[in-house]
C-alpha positions as CSV (number, residue, x, y, z in Angstrom):
1,M,0.0,0.0,0.0
2,K,1.3,3.4,-0.9
3,L,1.2,6.2,1.7
4,E,2.2,9.8,1.6
5,N,5.0,9.7,4.3
6,I,8.2,8.7,2.6
7,D,10.1,8.2,5.9
8,F,7.3,5.9,7.1
9,E,7.4,3.8,4.0
10,K,11.2,3.3,4.4
11,E,10.6,1.8,7.9
12,F,7.3,0.0,7.6
13,D,5.4,-2.3,5.2
14,V,1.6,-1.9,5.4
15,Y,-0.7,-4.7,4.4
16,S,-4.4,-4.1,4.4
17,E,-7.5,-5.5,2.9
18,D,-9.3,-2.2,3.3
19,K,-7.3,0.8,2.0
20,I,-9.7,3.3,3.2
21,E,-9.7,2.0,6.8
22,S,-5.9,1.9,6.8
23,R,-5.7,5.5,5.8
24,V,-8.1,6.4,8.6
25,L,-5.9,4.6,11.1
26,L,-2.6,5.7,9.7
27,T,-3.0,9.4,9.9
28,P,0.0,11.6,9.0
29,S,0.4,12.4,12.7
30,F,0.4,8.8,13.7
31,M,2.9,7.8,11.0
32,Y,5.1,10.6,12.2
33,R,5.0,9.4,15.8
34,L,5.8,5.8,14.7
35,V,8.8,6.9,12.7
36,D,10.0,9.1,15.6
37,Y,9.7,6.0,17.9
38,V,11.6,3.8,15.5
39,N,14.4,6.4,15.4
40,K,14.7,6.2,19.2
41,I,14.9,2.4,19.6
42,S,17.5,-0.2,18.6
43,R,17.4,-1.0,14.9
44,K,17.7,-4.7,15.8
45,R,14.2,-4.8,17.3
46,I,11.4,-6.0,15.1
47,Y,7.8,-5.0,15.8
48,E,4.5,-5.9,14.2
49,L,1.4,-3.7,14.7
50,F,-2.1,-5.2,14.4
51,F,-5.3,-3.1,14.4
52,K,-8.5,-4.8,15.6
53,D,-11.6,-3.0,16.6
54,D,-10.5,-0.1,18.9
55,Y,-7.1,-1.6,19.8
56,I,-3.6,-1.6,18.5
57,Y,-1.7,-4.8,19.3
58,V,2.1,-4.5,19.3
59,K,4.1,-7.7,18.8
60,Y,7.8,-7.8,19.5
61,D,9.5,-11.0,18.4
62,I,12.4,-11.6,20.7
63,L,13.5,-14.6,18.7
64,K,14.2,-12.5,15.6
65,T,16.5,-10.0,17.3
């Protein structure tokens, strides 16, 4: 999926079945905050984000680091 934040696209891959809903969730402000967070943590860490209903689930895979 193509988004308008180039820095975000360098750091994240977005997969969605509903492009409209994903654009509602991934606002420019939220994408900026995610990029800012990534720049503050170790590059070795691998996270996955899942959106379900009104929740964001963050998965950190300690085996991949």
